[in-house]
C-alpha positions in Angstrom: 59.1 -11.0 21.6 56.3 -8.8 20.0 54.3 -8.8 22.7 57.1 -8.0 25.2 58.6 -5.1 22.5 54.6 -3.7 22.8 54.7 -3.8 26.0 57.8 -1.9 26.2 56.5 0.8 24.0 53.9 1.2 25.9 55.5 2.0 29.1 57.8 4.3 27.7 55.2 6.1 25.8 52.6 6.3 29.4 55.9 7.0 31.5 56.8 10.0 28.3 53.2 11.4 28.4 53.3 11.3 32.3 57.2 13.7 32.3 55.5 15.6 29.8 52.6 16.8 31.8 54.6 17.1 35.0 57.1 19.3 33.2 54.1 21.2 31.1 53.1 22.0 35.4 55.4 23.8 37.7 54.8 23.5 41.4 52.4 25.5 43.0 53.5 27.2 46.4 51.2 28.7 48.7 52.1 30.9 52.2 49.4 31.0 55.0 49.7 33.2 58.2 47.0 33.3 60.6 45.6 33.6 64.5 43.9 31.0 66.1 42.1 32.3 69.5 42.3 28.9 71.0 43.9 25.8 68.9 42.0 22.8 68.6 43.0 19.5 66.9 40.7 16.6 66.4 38.8 18.6 69.2 41.4 18.4 71.3 42.7 22.0 73.3 46.2 22.4 72.9 46.9 26.2 73.6 45.3 29.5 72.8 46.2 33.1 71.7 48.2 31.2 68.6 50.0 32.7 65.4 50.5 29.8 63.2 52.4 30.1 59.6 51.9 27.2 56.5 54.3 26.7 53.7 52.6 24.5 51.0 53.5 23.2 47.8 51.7 21.4 45.1 52.3 19.6 41.3 50.3 18.2 39.3 52.4 14.8 38.1 49.3 13.9 35.4 45.4 15.0 34.9 44.3 12.6 37.6 47.4 12.9 40.4 48.8 15.7 42.3 51.8 15.4 44.8 51.5 17.4 47.9 53.8 19.1 50.7 53.1 21.1 54.0 55.1 22.8 56.5 53.0 23.9 59.0 54.0 25.7 62.8 52.1 27.3 65.6 53.1 28.6 69.1 51.0 29.8 71.7 51.5 33.5 72.6 49.6 33.4 76.5 52.2 33.5 78.9 51.0 31.4 81.2 51.4 28.4 79.1 54.5 27.5 76.8 53.5 25.4 73.8 55.2 24.9 69.5 54.3 22.6 67.4 55.9 21.8 64.1 54.3 19.5 61.2 55.6 18.2 58.3 54.0 15.8 56.0 53.6 15.1 52.1 50.4 13.7 50.1 49.3 12.2 46.8 46.0 12.9 45.6 43.9 10.7 43.2 41.3 11.8 41.3 39.3 8.6 40.6 36.3 10.2 39.3 33.6 8.8 42.1 35.7 10.9 44.8 39.1 11.8 45.5 41.5 9.5 47.3 44.5 11.0 49.2 46.6 9.2 51.1 49.8 10.4 52.7 52.3 10.9 56.0 52.5 13.8 58.6 55.5 14.4 61.2 54.1 16.1 64.1 57.4 18.0 66.5 56.1 19.1 70.1 58.7 21.8 70.9 57.6 21.9 74.3 55.8 18.6 74.9 52.7 17.2 73.6 50.8 18.7 76.7 52.6 21.9 76.5 55.1 23.6 79.4 57.3 20.5 78.9 55.3 17.5 79.5 54.4 14.6 77.5 56.1 13.5 74.2 58.3 15.5 71.9 57.2 13.9 68.7 54.6 11.8 66.7 54.0 10.9 63.3 50.9 9.1 61.7 50.1 7.2 57.8 46.9 8.8 56.8 44.0 8.3 53.9 41.0 10.2 53.2 38.5 10.1 50.3 36.6 13.4 49.1 33.5 13.5 47.2 30.3 16.0 46.4 27.2 14.5 47.4 24.1 16.4 46.3 24.9 20.0 47.8 27.5 19.2 50.1 31.0 18.0 50.0 31.4 14.9 52.0 35.5 13.8 53.6 36.3 11.0 55.2 39.4 10.6 57.3 41.5 8.2 58.8 44.4 8.1 60.9 47.0 5.9 62.2 49.4 7.2 64.8 52.7 4.9 65.1 53.8 6.7 68.2 50.8 5.7 70.7 49.5 2.5 68.5 45.8 4.0 67.9 43.8 5.7 65.1 41.4 8.5 64.6 38.6 9.0 61.9 36.5 11.5 61.0 33.8 12.3 59.4 33.1 16.2 57.7 30.6 17.6 55.7 30.9 21.0 54.3 28.7 23.6 51.9 29.9 26.9 50.1 27.5 29.9 49.4 28.7 32.3 47.0 27.5 36.2 48.4 29.8 38.5 46.0 32.1 37.6 43.1 35.0 38.0 46.1 32.9 36.7 49.1 31.7 33.0 49.9 30.4 31.5 53.2 31.2 28.0 53.9 29.9 26.0 56.5 31.4 22.8 57.9 30.4 20.6 60.2 33.1 17.5 61.4 32.6 14.7 64.2 35.8 12.7 64.8 36.1 9.2 66.8 39.0 7.4 68.9 39.9 4.1 67.6 41.4 2.6 70.9 42.8 5.3 73.0 43.9 8.5 70.2 44.7 11.0 73.1 41.8 10.6 75.6 43.5 10.0 78.5 46.7 11.4 80.2 48.3 10.5 83.1 50.8 13.0 85.0 53.7 13.1 82.7 51.4 14.4 80.1 51.5 10.7 78.3 49.1 9.4 76.5 47.4 6.8 78.5 44.0 6.4 76.8 42.6 2.7 75.2 38.9 3.5 74.8 37.5 3.6 71.2 35.1 6.9 71.8 33.7 9.9 70.3 36.4 12.3 70.7 34.1 15.8 69.2 31.7 17.4 67.1 33.6 20.9 65.6 30.8 23.7 63.6 32.7 26.1 61.3 31.4 29.4 59.8 34.3 30.6 57.7 34.2 33.7 55.1 36.6 33.6 52.6 37.5 37.3 50.8 39.1 37.4 47.6 41.6 40.6 47.9 43.2 39.6 44.9 44.0 37.0 42.4 46.8 35.4 44.6 45.6 36.9 48.1 42.2 35.7 50.1 41.8 36.7 54.0 39.4 33.8 55.6 37.6 34.9 59.3 36.2 32.3 61.2 34.0 31.5 64.0 34.0 27.4 65.4 32.3 25.8 68.4 33.5 22.8 69.8 31.5 20.3 71.7 33.9 17.3 73.2 32.7 13.9 73.1 33.7 11.6 76.0 37.0 11.4 74.4 37.4 14.3 75.0 35.5 15.9 77.9 38.1 15.4 80.9 40.8 16.1 79.0 39.7 19.4 77.7 38.5 20.7 81.4 41.7 19.4 82.5 43.4 23.2 81.9 40.4 25.0 81.9 42.4 28.2 83.9 44.7 28.2 80.9 41.6 28.6 78.2 40.0 25.6 77.5 36.5 24.3 77.9 34.5 21.3 77.5 32.2 23.1 75.2 34.0 26.2 73.8 33.4 29.3 70.8 36.4 30.2 69.7 37.5 32.3 66.2 40.4 33.6 64.2 41.5 34.9 61.3 44.0 33.6 58.1 45.6 35.2 54.9 46.5 32.9 52.1 49.1 34.3 49.1 49.4 31.6 46.0 52.3 31.9 43.9 
């Protein structure tokens, strides 16, 4: 009985401490508005001349655990194509000491179809996990995502490095490589639905961004990026060259973020 009482008391104290920590850390909100000359996601071209908006929220549950949520919307302003996407997601990040581990879920809704102009599936959803760690002078992030709609997976390894230029401006260089496991949107039929089955490299993305702190709460980040299609993206990214896509492409954009 003493052991049970002690265990119960320990559990209650831990729960009380967690509740106090959560109460002491209010929800942090951020709002981002951006422009992308080309919209690539995981190496796959979707549209161009896009405006995007993201609402994020985070809350520290403890010194090591943070709950995050987001609502992201993007749409093309090119009259030649019709593409709109809404993403809703939530994740839990845990600082394990050796790395920051994150697990989450994202729901994707495609207003004009996955392939745009009414073609392809209208939704998708995925579970994902990631691990981020600073290794020497760079930050390394490994991500694995499983798409429930097409029963295929995506893996990515990214490396980035930040260089402080002034008190308010930094240069961030990033390189990422993606891999399709079991045909992660690597080939499409005439209706715009995924028919890919292969496990293959999708792309390499190189990005240089320049975060500029405008105030204590606002940051402007212009960027330039270069997408290099792998075997899992060459055919799909060259199918809409007339609309703006290409096998290898340089593109640019900017975003302004406010934290509340």
